[in-house]
Every structure is written in structure tokens, then in C-alpha cells.
N, C-alpha and C positions, 0 to 999 in steps of 0.2 A: 347611542347611547337610548336609554330609555324613555318612552312617553310618559306621561303622565300617570295613564290606566295601568300601564305595564309595570309604573314604578307602584303604585298603589295595590298591584296585585302581587307584589314582591312582598312590599312590607305588612300585607293580611298574612302571606302564607308564612312568613318568620313570626307575625306574632301568635298565629294559632301553634305553630310549632315550640316557640317558647309557654303557651299556657298550658299544653299539654304536658311539659316535663314536670308542671307543679301537680297535676292530677292522678286519683289511684286509676291502675289499669282499668277497671271496670267503668270507670265513668269517662275514659278515653274511647272508650269502644262505641259508648253510648254518643259522645259528640262525633266520632268518626261517620257511623253510621246516617246521623242527621245530617254532616256536612255532603256525606255521598250523594243524598238523595236531594240535595238544595238544587234547582234549575237557577245557575247562576248566568248572568250576561253582566258585561262590561259597562254598560252604562248604569246598572244597578248596583254595582259594588258596595258605595259605600252605605247604602239602605240594608245590603245582606249582612254586611260587615256590622252594623249595628246589633241588627238580629242575634248574626252569632255571637258577640259580644253578652247580650242578654241570657241568651240561652248558656253559656258557659256558666256564666256568675251563678244562674238560678240551680244548675246542675252541682257547680260546686259547693253552694253552701249546703244542699240535701244530702250530697254524698259526703262532704266533710263532716256531718254531722254523723250522720251513720255510720262513717269509717269510724269516730274518736269512739261512740258508744260502745261498737264490738270490740276494738281494741282493748279497751276497760274492762268490758264484761269478761273477755278470753284469759286475761294474764293480771289484771286489777293492777298493772302496774302503771307508772306514769310514763315510760319508756318504751310504749309498744308502737308510739308513732316513728320511732327511730327507724325499725324493720320497714315500715309500712311505707316509708318515703314520704313523709307527711310536708315537708317543708320544702322549699323550692330550692333544685339544685341549680337551676338558672342564676338567682340571685346569691346564692353561697358562692359559686365558682368566681363570680365578679370580685366577690370579698375576700377571695383565700389565692388570690393570686401572688400577694406578700407573703405567702407563709416560706416560700425560699428562704428568705432572709433571716428566717429564725430555726435554725439547725438543731440548736439544742432544745428548743420546745417540740422539735418535731421526733427526735431522738424519744422525750415522755412522751409522746401521744401513740408513738409506735410501740413501745414497750407495754402499755397499755392495752391496746388492741391485740398484741399478742403474749398476752401474761403466761399461759401454759406452757410456753419454750423457754421460762424461766425459770422454774422451780420443778422438783420432782413429786413434791407432797406437800398440803398445807392443810391447816384444821383450824376452824376459828368458828365465831360466831358474830351476829352484828345485829344491829336493829335499825327499822325503818321507821318514821314518822311523818304523817302529814297533816298538815294545819287544815286541810279542807275536812278530809274525814275524822280528826281527834283518834287517829287510830294507831296503835303502834304496834308493830309486829317482828317478831322476832326469827332469824334465819340461822339455823346452826348448817355446818358443811365440813365433808373429808374429802379432799379431791388428791387420786392419784395419776399423775400424768404418764411416769414410766407404764403403768398397765391400764391407761385409759379406763379408767373407773371412777365414779363417785356416788356419793350418797347427801342428798341434802334436803332441809324441812324448813318449814315457815310456819307460825303459829301466834294467833292474835290474842287479843286480851278476851274474844269471847270464844275462846277453847275451839278454834276450826284450824285444825293442824291438818297436813298434809306432808306427806314425804316422797322422795324420787330417787329410784336408787338403778344406777347403771353398774352390772358386772356380770361376769360370764354370759355373754352373748345376749341379756336379758334387759328390758327394761322394765320396771315395777312401780306403780305409783300408788302409792296407798293414803285412802282417807283415814285417818287414826283415830277419826271421830265417829264415823259409823262403824269401823272395822272390815271394809272391804279392799278388795285391790284389782287393779288391773294386771296384767301381764301379756308383753310383745316380744318376740326375736329383736335384737339390736346389734348393730354392728357398727362402729365408729366408722367418719368419713375418711378415705384417707386425707392427707395433706395437700393442700392447695399452692403447689410449691412457686407457679408463675404469680400469682396471688401476693406471696408474701415479699416479693421482690419489687413489689409497689411502695411508696411513701403512702401516708394516710391520705393525702390531699389526693394522690390517684387513685386509689382504692374509693372514696368519695364519689369521685365522678366519671368512674370507670363505665365506659359505653358499650362495651364489648365483652369483659367478662362478668367476675363474681364481685360484690363489694366488700362481701365480708366471708369470715369462716365459717365453714360447717363442722371442723372435725373438733370442735368443743363442746359438744352438747351434753356430756357427761358431766359438765360444771352444774349443769341443771339449775335449780334454784338460787346457788349463789353469783349468779351473772351480774347484779347490780356491784359485784366486789372484784370477781375474778372474770378475765376476758371484758370488763366493766362496759357496760352498754352507755354507762357515762361519759366515757372517750369521746361519744361522737358530738358533746357537746366543747371538746376542745376545737373545733374544725377551723374556726377564725383565729388562728394565732396571737394577730396582733390585739385580741380582747381580752388576754390574760396575760398574768406573769408568775413569777415561781421563787421562790426560794427553800435551801435546803434547812430541813431542823429534824430534830428526834421525837418520836412519836412510839409510843409502846415499846421502848427502846429498840426501836427500827430505824434505821436512816431514810427519811422520806422526804420528798419535795410536797412545798405548800403552796396550791396553785389560789390564785384569787383573780378574778374578772368579772364581765358580765356577760348572759347568756343574750345575744341577739337573735339568734336564727329564727326563722319563721314556724310556729306553731299551730295546732288547730287551737282554739280556745279552751276545750274543756282538759286538755293536757297540760295547758301553758301557765295555769294559774298559781302553780306550784314551784315553777320552774324560771321564769322567766325575771330577768333583773340581775341582781350581784349574787355572788357565790364564793364558796370556800371549798377546796378538794384535796385532800392529803394522800398523796401515793406513795406507795413503799418503793425505793430507788430500785433497788433491784431485781426486783420481779414485776412492776407494771400495776402491782393489785392495789385497788382504790380501797383505803380504810375508811375516810370518812369524806362526807359530802353532806354542805349546807347551802343554801340559797334563803336569801332574805328580801323582806316585803316592808318597806319603813321602818327598818331596824330591827326587825321581829323575825325570827326563824319560821319559814314557811313549808320545809320540807329538809329531812333530814337523813343520812346515814351513818350510822356509828358504830364502828367496830369495837366491840369488848373484848374479845381475846383473839389469838392466833398464834399460831406457831407454823412455820414454813423449814421444809426438809428436815422435822423432827422424828419421821418414820410415823405410819399410822398401822395401830392394830390388826390384823387380818379380821376379827370379828366384827369390826365396826361396820365391813361391808356386807354383812350378813343382817339379815333382819328374821327374826322367829314370825314365821305366817300360820302357825297353828291355831292360833283364835281368830283369823282373818275369814272371812268369804272370798273366792276367787269369783271376779264377773267375768263374763264371756265378754271374749272383743269379737266385733263384726270384722276389724278389719288387723291384720298382725302381717310386721313387716316381713 
């Protein structure tokens, strides 16, 4: 049987381990370096523990602030935190133990995560709106999963347009306002068969392998809708319900619930709380998303038009670069 000091030692270790799962990798390294150099003695454990807690809290606040700003600067989207692992794995793993009781919800969730496996081609357009920025951004895309190629663009009302094209072993990024572009060699990643065998919940808390797919890069800027990053918000099955509806002439699921997962403050304002989502039944493509605050829409994704498996003209995957200046690349895949 453990004595009091040993018991406290074990609790302290578990607490530190638990806190570490909540923090970005760079912050964990800082904390590990600090802990490694602490001259810990048994009789002073409680004092040391308080010091460690204060250090973790201070570093967490600073690091999370830097992390949130960087993520928004990189892509300008509300979902960059998902790929950065900003919410607590520990807390959500406890909250998702009941997921096994909702097999139908699991099927919907998995189809959203693997939507590229459920269609050959898709072409469409959707708008993104955020009440915090009061900006409307229009996205257009054409995706060919059979040949693993795609073109997508985004443009806001300030005429800042960019286009990304994946085709014929190249990735091209176009600044359509300044008429410049970058080009790198590109090859699609192979499909991770082992990952596809896992349920969405198993993927989210995978300790030894990948948590997400990397063979979907050619979806480009359409990822709010296809291989939708919004699927990560469905990780707690008990927090939402669904029903079948028709939308844009398609068989769909309408999902309604509450977003409760932990998020950095700067990214949570537009997402926390009640939400609605419309997902195409056969492909898992997300068509609409609404989040509310006091009954008012604070963030939305609205699909205006979409064509699934209707074929795409070859010319769509070509872009005339004669009027563009090609920029030099320091790095090339």
C-alpha cells in the first residue's frame, strides 16, 4: 500500500500527464524542460506542485493566445484549432464513452470524415459568413476523386481572391488579385487503410497512429464542405440529434445540437452553443452549417449550388497562366 508521500507523488504525475495532453507540443517541451530541472524533494512536493501548476497555467495562457493568433493568420478560418489539437483529449474522451450507444450517428460521422470515398466528382459553391468579422466569403470548387485532382477558390467582398489547383503532379497557388502564382511538385498521399478501419471516436483519441487522413489534400479550399472539418464538432454523440430531410433536391440529414467541446477563446466565439448542420446522406458532404447566439446567427456555411457525380469538363482543371507572374519557390516537394 502506498504511503501518503508516494500517493501524492502518483497523483502529481497523473495530473501533469493529464495537463500535458491539453497543450500544444511546443508548450509541452517548455514544461518538460522546466520540470526536468526542478530539484524535487519528497517533503516539498506540495510546494513544488503549486509552482508547477502556476507555471503550467501561465505558459498555457500565453501559448494558447499565440497559438490562436497564428492559426487564424495562417488560414483565416474558425477551424484551424481542430488540426492543432486545442481541445482537451482527456475531457472529451470521458464524454465520448457513450458513443457506442449511437451506431446510426457513428455512420453519419464516419461518412463525413471519409466523404471522398463516396463520390467520383462534385462541383459546387458555398458562402461563409461570420458575425464577428461581418465578412462573406464565396468558395467555388470542382473535385475529381477518381483522378485525385481538384480546383478551388475563395473570394470575399473586398475582392481578395485566391485559387488552388491540384493536377498533373503539380500544386499551383494563384493570387488572382495580384496575378502571381506559386508552383510545386505534388503527389497525393496514399490512403491510410488502418486509419479507415477505426471508428471516428477511435480516430479522435488514437494514441499511436494518425488521427486524420492526408490523402485528401486535393480537396483544397473546399474542406469546410468536403471532408468537412466541421465533422470534428460531432465527436460527442449525446449532444446532437438528426432527422432526414430534402435539401437542394438531395436526400440529407439535418443535425441539431449543442457544441460543448473546449476551444481557445478567440476561436470559440462563433461556434460555441446551439448549431444546425445539413449533410448529404449518400456522400457525407456538408451543405449547410449554422451556429446561434441568443437566437441570432453568428456563423454560417451555405451551399448555393452543387452537382454530384454529373461529370466535370477537362477544361475546369486547367488555368491560363499567361497573364500571371510565376514566383520562385524556396521549397519544392
